[in-house]
C-alpha positions in Angstrom: 11.8 -11.7 22.0 9.6 -9.0 20.4 8.9 -9.2 16.7 11.3 -7.4 14.3 10.6 -3.8 13.4 10.0 -2.6 9.9 13.2 -1.1 8.6 11.5 1.5 6.4 9.3 3.3 8.9 8.2 6.9 8.6 10.7 9.3 7.0 13.0 10.8 9.6 11.5 13.7 11.6 8.3 13.2 9.6 4.8 14.2 10.4 1.6 13.1 8.6 2.0 16.2 6.3 5.6 15.3 5.4 5.1 11.5 5.0 1.4 11.3 4.0 1.5 7.8 2.6 3.2 5.7 5.2 1.1 2.6 5.9 -2.1 4.1 4.4 -4.6 1.9 2.5 -5.8 2.7 -1.0 -9.2 3.6 0.5 -7.7 6.1 2.8 -5.6 7.6 0.0 -8.7 7.9 -2.2 -10.7 9.5 0.6 -7.9 12.1 1.1 -7.8 12.9 -2.6 -11.6 13.2 -2.8 -11.5 15.6 0.2 -8.7 17.7 -1.4 -6.1 16.9 1.3 -3.8 15.1 -1.1 -3.3 14.9 -4.9 -1.9 12.2 -7.1 1.2 14.4 -7.6 1.6 14.4 -3.8 1.3 10.7 -3.7 3.9 10.1 -6.4 6.3 12.5 -4.8 5.8 11.0 -1.3 6.4 7.4 -2.6 9.5 8.6 -4.5 10.8 10.2 -1.3 10.4 7.0 0.6 12.1 5.0 -2.2 15.0 7.5 -2.2 15.4 7.3 1.6 15.2 3.5 2.1 15.7 1.6 -1.2 19.3 2.6 -2.1 20.0 4.4 1.2 19.3 3.6 4.8 18.7 -0.2 5.0 19.3 -0.4 1.2 16.3 -2.7 0.7 16.9 -2.8 -3.1 13.3 -3.5 -4.0 12.9 -1.1 -6.9 14.7 -1.7 -10.2 13.4 1.1 -12.3 11.1 4.1 -12.0 8.6 5.5 -14.5 10.1 8.8 -15.8 6.6 10.0 -16.6 5.0 9.2 -13.3 4.6 12.8 -12.2 3.3 13.9 -15.6 0.7 11.1 -15.4 -0.2 12.2 -11.9 -0.8 15.8 -13.1 -3.2 14.4 -15.7 -4.9 12.4 -13.1 -5.4 15.4 -10.9 -6.7 17.5 -13.8 -9.3 14.8 -14.6 -10.4 14.8 -10.9 -10.8 18.6 -10.9 -12.8 18.6 -14.1 -15.2 15.9 -12.9 -14.1 13.2 -15.3 -15.3 9.6 -14.5 -12.8 8.2 -12.0 -11.7 4.5 -11.9 -11.3 2.6 -8.6 -7.5 3.2 -8.6 -7.6 6.8 -9.9 -4.3 8.5 -9.1 -3.0 5.5 -7.0 0.7 4.6 -7.6 1.3 0.9 -8.1 4.6 -1.0 -8.5 4.9 -3.9 -10.9 7.3 -6.9 -11.0 10.0 -6.6 -13.6 8.9 -9.6 -15.7 5.6 -7.8 -16.5 5.6 -5.5 -19.6 4.9 -1.8 -19.1 5.4 0.7 -21.8 8.1 3.2 -21.0 10.0 1.0 -18.6 12.3 -2.0 -18.9 11.0 -5.6 -18.5 14.1 -7.6 -17.9 13.0 -10.5 -15.6 16.0 -9.5 -13.5 18.6 -10.7 -16.1 21.5 -8.7 -17.5 20.9 -10.6 -20.8 17.5 -8.8 -21.1 18.7 -5.4 -19.7 17.8 -3.6 -23.0 14.4 -5.1 -23.3 11.8 -2.4 -23.7 8.3 -3.7 -24.5 6.1 -1.9 -27.1 2.9 -2.9 -25.4 1.5 -3.1 -21.8 0.9 -6.5 -20.4 -2.8 -7.2 -20.0 -2.7 -6.7 -16.2 -0.9 -3.3 -16.6 -3.5 -2.2 -19.2 -6.3 -3.1 -16.7 -4.5 -1.1 -13.9 -4.1 1.9 -16.1 -7.7 1.7 -17.3 -8.7 1.8 -13.6 -6.7 5.0 -13.2 -3.6 3.6 -11.5 -0.2 5.2 -12.1 2.5 2.6 -12.7 5.3 4.1 -10.5 8.0 1.6 -11.5 9.3 -1.9 -11.6 10.4 -4.1 -8.7 13.3 -6.4 -8.4 12.9 -10.2 -8.7 14.8 -13.5 -8.6 16.5 -13.8 -12.0 14.1 -15.2 -14.7 11.8 -16.1 -11.7 14.0 -19.2 -11.1 14.3 -19.1 -7.4 12.9 -17.8 -4.1 15.8 -15.7 -2.5 15.5 -12.7 -4.9 18.9 -12.4 -6.3 19.7 -11.5 -9.9 22.6 -10.5 -12.2 20.9 -7.2 -12.9 19.9 -5.9 -9.4 21.9 -8.0 -7.0 20.2 -8.9 -3.7 17.0 -7.6 -2.3 16.7 -7.5 1.5 13.9 -8.4 3.8 11.8 -5.4 5.0 12.2 -6.5 8.6 15.8 -7.8 8.7 18.3 -6.6 6.0 20.5 -9.5 6.7 17.9 -12.0 5.5 16.3 -12.8 2.2 12.8 -11.4 1.3 11.6 -14.5 -0.5 11.0 -14.6 -4.2 10.7 -14.5 -7.0 8.3 -11.5 -6.3 10.5 -10.3 -3.4 10.8 -6.8 -4.6 7.1 -6.3 -4.8 6.6 -7.7 -1.3 9.3 -5.5 0.2 8.0 -2.5 -1.6 4.5 -3.0 -0.2 5.8 -3.6 3.3 7.9 -0.5 3.2 5.2 1.8 1.6 7.1 2.4 -1.6 3.7 2.3 -3.4 0.1 1.8 -2.4 0.3 -1.8 -3.6 2.2 -4.0 -6.0 1.7 -6.8 -8.6 3.7 -10.0 -8.7 3.7 -13.2 -10.5 3.5 -16.7 -9.1 4.5 -20.0 -10.7 5.2 -22.1 -7.6 5.0 -19.7 -4.6 6.6 -16.6 -6.0 3.9 -14.3 -4.6 3.0 -16.1 -1.4 6.5 -16.9 -0.1 7.7 -13.2 -0.1 4.3 -12.1 1.2 4.8 -14.3 4.2 8.4 -13.2 4.8 7.4 -9.5 4.7 4.0 -9.8 6.4 1.8 -8.6 3.6 -1.1 -10.3 1.8 -0.6 -12.0 -1.6 -3.1 -13.8 -3.9 -2.4 -16.5 -6.4 -5.5 -16.7 -8.6 -7.1 -19.8 -10.1 -5.2 -21.0 -13.1 -6.1 -19.2 -16.3 -8.2 -16.6 -14.4 -5.8 -13.7 -15.2 -4.1 -13.2 -18.6 -0.3 -13.6 -18.6 0.0 -11.9 -22.0 3.0 -9.6 -21.7 4.7 -11.6 -18.8 8.1 -13.1 -19.4 7.3 -16.8 -19.0 8.6 -19.4 -16.6 5.9 -22.1 -17.1 2.9 -21.2 -19.3 0.9 -23.9 -17.5 1.6 -22.7 -14.0 2.3 -18.9 -14.5 -0.1 -16.4 -13.2 -0.1 -12.8 -11.9 -1.6 -11.6 -8.7 -1.9 -8.6 -6.3 0.1 -7.9 -3.1 -1.2 -5.4 -0.5 -1.0 -4.4 3.1 -4.7 -5.1 3.9 -7.5 -7.4 2.6 -9.6 -4.5 1.3 -6.7 -3.3 -0.9 -6.1 -6.9 -2.1 -9.8 -7.3 -3.0 -9.8 -4.0 -4.9 -6.8 -4.9 -6.9 -8.2 -8.3 -7.6 -11.5 -6.8 -8.9 -9.5 -4.6 -11.3 -7.3 -7.5 -12.5 -10.1 -10.0 -12.9 -13.0 -8.0 -14.0 -16.5 -7.2 -12.8 -17.5 -10.8 -12.0 -14.7 -10.9 -9.3 -16.5 -8.7 -6.8 -16.3 -10.0 -3.2 -19.4 -10.8 -1.2 -21.1 -7.8 0.3 -22.4 -9.7 3.3 -19.5 -10.8 5.6 -19.7 -14.2 7.1 -19.5 -14.8 10.8 -16.6 -16.8 12.3 -18.8 -19.8 12.9 -19.5 -20.0 9.1 -15.9 -20.7 8.1 -14.8 -24.3 7.7 -11.0 -24.8 7.4 -9.0 -28.0 7.0 -5.5 -28.0 8.3 -3.3 -29.8 5.8 -0.9 -31.6 8.2 1.5 -32.8 5.4 2.6 -29.2 4.9 3.3 -28.3 8.5 7.0 -28.7 9.1 8.3 -31.2 11.6 12.1 -30.7 11.2 13.9 -28.8 14.0 14.1 -25.6 11.9 10.4 -25.8 11.1 8.7 -26.6 14.3 8.5 -23.0 15.6 6.6 -21.9 12.5 4.2 -24.8 12.7 3.5 -24.2 16.4 2.8 -20.5 15.8 0.4 -21.4 12.9 -1.4 -23.9 15.0 -1.7 -21.5 17.9 -3.4 -18.9 15.6 -5.7 -21.6 14.1 -6.6 -22.7 17.7 -7.5 -19.1 18.6 -9.7 -18.9 15.6 -11.4 -22.1 16.6 -12.2 -20.7 20.1 -14.1 -17.9 18.2 -16.2 -20.3 16.3 -14.2 -21.2 13.2 -14.5 -24.9 12.4 -10.9 -26.3 12.2 -10.3 -30.0 11.4 -7.2 -31.9 10.2 -7.0 -33.2 6.7 -4.9 -36.1 5.6 -3.5 -35.8 2.1 -0.4 -37.1 0.4 1.2 -33.8 -0.4 4.9 -34.2 0.5 7.6 -32.3 -1.3 8.7 -35.2 -3.4 5.2 -35.8 -4.8 4.6 -32.2 -5.5 7.9 -31.7 -7.2 7.2 -34.7 -9.4 4.0 -32.8 -10.5 5.8 -29.6 -11.4 5.9 -29.1 -15.1 8.2 -26.0 -15.1 11.3 -27.8 -16.2 9.6 -29.1 -19.3 8.3 -25.7 -20.4 10.7 -23.0 -19.4 13.4 -23.3 -22.1 11.0 -23.2 -25.1 8.7 -20.6 -23.6 11.6 -18.3 -23.0 12.8 -18.7 -26.5 9.4 -17.8 -27.9 9.4 -14.7 -25.8 12.8 -13.6 -26.9 12.3 -14.5 -30.6 11.5 -11.0 -31.9 12.8 -9.0 -28.9 15.8 -7.5 -30.7 18.2 -8.6 -28.0 21.7 -10.1 -28.3 20.2 -13.4 -26.9 17.3 -15.4 -28.3 17.4 -18.5 -26.2 18.4 -19.9 -22.8 21.5 -21.4 -24.4 22.5 -17.9 -25.6 22.1 -16.5 -22.0 24.2 -19.3 -20.6 26.9 -19.0 -23.3 27.2 -15.3 -22.5 27.7 -16.1 -18.8 25.0 -13.5 -18.0 23.2 -15.2 -15.0 24.0 -14.7 -11.4 26.2 -17.6 -10.1 23.4 -18.7 -7.7 21.0 -19.1 -10.6 23.5 -20.7 -13.1 23.2 -24.4 -12.1 19.4 -24.5 -12.2 19.4 -22.8 -15.6 21.9 -25.3 -17.0 19.7 -28.1 -15.7 16.7 -26.7 -17.5 18.7 -26.1 -20.7 19.8 -29.8 -20.7 16.4 -31.3 -20.0 14.9 -32.9 -23.1 11.5 -34.4 -23.8 11.4 -35.1 -27.5 7.9 -36.6 -27.7 6.3 -34.7 -24.9 5.6 -37.9 -22.9 7.5 -36.8 -19.8 5.5 -33.5 -19.7 2.3 -35.4 -20.1 3.2 -37.7 -17.2 3.9 -34.7 -15.0 0.5 -33.2 -15.9 -1.2 -36.5 -15.1 0.4 -36.5 -11.6 -0.8 -32.9 -11.1 -4.3 -33.8 -12.1 -4.4 -36.6 -9.6 -3.3 -34.3 -6.7 -6.0 -31.8 -7.8 -8.7 -34.4 -7.7 -7.6 -35.5 -4.2 -7.6 -31.9 -2.9 -11.1 -31.2 -4.3 -12.4 -34.5 -2.9 -11.0 -33.7 0.5 -12.8 -30.3 0.5 -16.1 -31.9 -0.4 -15.7 -34.9 2.0 -15.0 -32.6 4.9 -17.6 -29.9 3.9 -14.7 -27.5 4.0 -14.4 -24.0 2.5 -10.6 -24.1 2.3 -7.3 -25.7 3.4 -4.8 -23.9 5.5 -1.0 -24.5 6.0 2.1 -22.3 6.5 3.2 -20.5 3.3 6.8 -21.3 4.3 7.7 -23.9 6.9 10.8 -22.1 8.2 12.6 -18.8 8.6 14.0 -16.5 5.8 17.6 -17.5 5.5 20.6 -15.2 5.6 21.6 -13.5 2.3 23.5 -15.9 0.1 22.2 -19.1 1.7 19.7 -21.4 -0.1 16.1 -21.1 0.9 14.0 -24.2 1.4 10.6 -25.0 3.0 8.3 -23.3 0.6 4.8 -24.7 0.3 3.9 -22.9 -2.9 3.6 -25.9 -5.2 0.3 -27.3 -4.0 -1.8 -24.4 -5.4 0.4 -24.2 -8.5 0.2 -27.9 -9.6 -3.5 -28.1 -8.8 -4.4 -24.7 -10.4 -6.4 -23.7 -7.4 -6.4 -20.2 -5.8 -4.4 -19.5 -2.7 -4.0 -16.4 -0.5 -1.1 -15.9 1.9 -2.4 -14.2 5.0 0.2 -12.7 7.4 -0.3 -14.1 11.0 2.6 -12.4 12.8 6.0 -13.5 14.2 7.1 -16.4 16.3 8.7 -15.7 19.7 12.1 -15.7 18.1 11.0 -13.3 15.4 10.3 -15.6 12.4 7.6 -14.1 10.1 4.7 -16.5 9.4 2.1 -16.5 6.6 -0.7 -18.9 6.3 -1.8 -20.1 2.9 -5.6 -20.4 2.5 -6.4 -22.6 -0.6 -9.9 -23.0 -2.0 -11.7 -24.5 -5.0 -11.4 -23.0 -8.4 -13.0 -19.6 -8.6 -13.1 -19.1 -4.9 -11.1 -15.9 -4.8 -14.0 -13.9 -3.4 -14.4 -16.4 -0.6 -10.7 -16.3 0.2 -10.7 -12.5 0.3 -13.7 -12.6 2.5 -12.0 -15.0 4.9 -8.9 -12.8 4.9 -11.0 -9.8 5.9 -12.5 -11.7 8.8 -9.5 -13.7 10.0 -6.8 -11.0 9.6 -8.4 -9.1 12.5 -8.4 -12.3 14.6 -4.7 -12.8 14.0 -4.1 -9.6 15.8 -4.6 -11.2 19.2 -1.6 -12.4 21.1 1.8 -11.1 22.1 3.5 -11.6 18.7 0.7 -11.1 16.3 1.0 -9.2 13.0 -0.1 -5.6 12.8 -2.9 -4.7 10.4 -0.2 -4.0 7.8 3.5 -4.4 7.9 4.0 -0.7 7.4 2.3 -0.1 10.8 5.2 -1.7 12.6 7.2 0.3 15.2 9.8 2.8 13.9 13.2 1.4 13.2 
């Protein structure tokens, strides 16, 4: 069976002149603007046309929650600055979409909840400020799993978001709207947030790249919280160069990636066997991932298995989210001027989507009066982190690799399981989900690459090198999801 086709291909009867943004990298768009072939206004209009054609029409992907009403005005200013020779930032005139739990002035920031539908932040989140300072145009906000409490991307405010390759299936979450938007070329790139896999799971399911940074590396000021200890923001893009550019803007000048690429034989990767699925519904993904890793090994990459106790039960016992969410959300809502000021208010008002309700009730009921339970969880997380770092050192390894998700995206309305996002979250270590194509039956597969603290430049360098080598084979991923065959 051939791999699925991207549902949002070029606009019908389009030519490069009529659909000038489909599948293009940020570098290509910048070059076209520098040469005078495109303007920022052209880009905004082209992305808006794609959103109009495919988000609420066509396959109805439902990835965009709100649009910036000033986007075209901001693009005109950007074009005027370019004409007048003003200093240009690395994202000058580039439209970017942002997950709806991230504050951006002039747009809602609802975290996907009807209870927060009227929330309008007075200040940009730190990550949005950095994007704007680099010249980006925030085109709008993407849909997400309600309050970031799940991985199927359903919410009381926006309903269900659909996978960019199969509208009958979930896109992953909670940054599912951002992943679908990137795959479908609704913007040049997007920003998501990741607490326990929320960037990397939808990146894998929609065959784009997604980066979860080292804990604390990027400010979460202006982000509706899920777990202050585990929350982070990160970029999502169609190619490694775009991901690296976004990362450099988000993290600052000391985040630049190495200028000298490493040869295949220089990479040392440990396969974390505990996170390769063995259940009947997971074996196909594991087999595909191992086939890609074996191909890399024939080209000189050193691949070796790593034994580490990282089963689901142990990782869940190290997840502090349940002990932080209720109080962190209350602090966020305290002065928001909304009809709700707590999780209890949200539940009392019956605001949440039914598929989110039970989890929210569990988190409202959880109590830890003296903080001892939370401290015990953090102690378990620290132990896992120490074991991971020891394994990297003992094996002289650059990184660990394992499937981002062990199985297929489920049908809409079904519960999703099999995510491997917790290891990076509870250890605070950076991880990058690299798309490695589709299995013979059409399951999209992403491979998490996890490295030591501060190793984002190395992971981005590996992504540049290894993404090209994932192209070989009958069911390999294209360079970007947007380059898939027309639907």
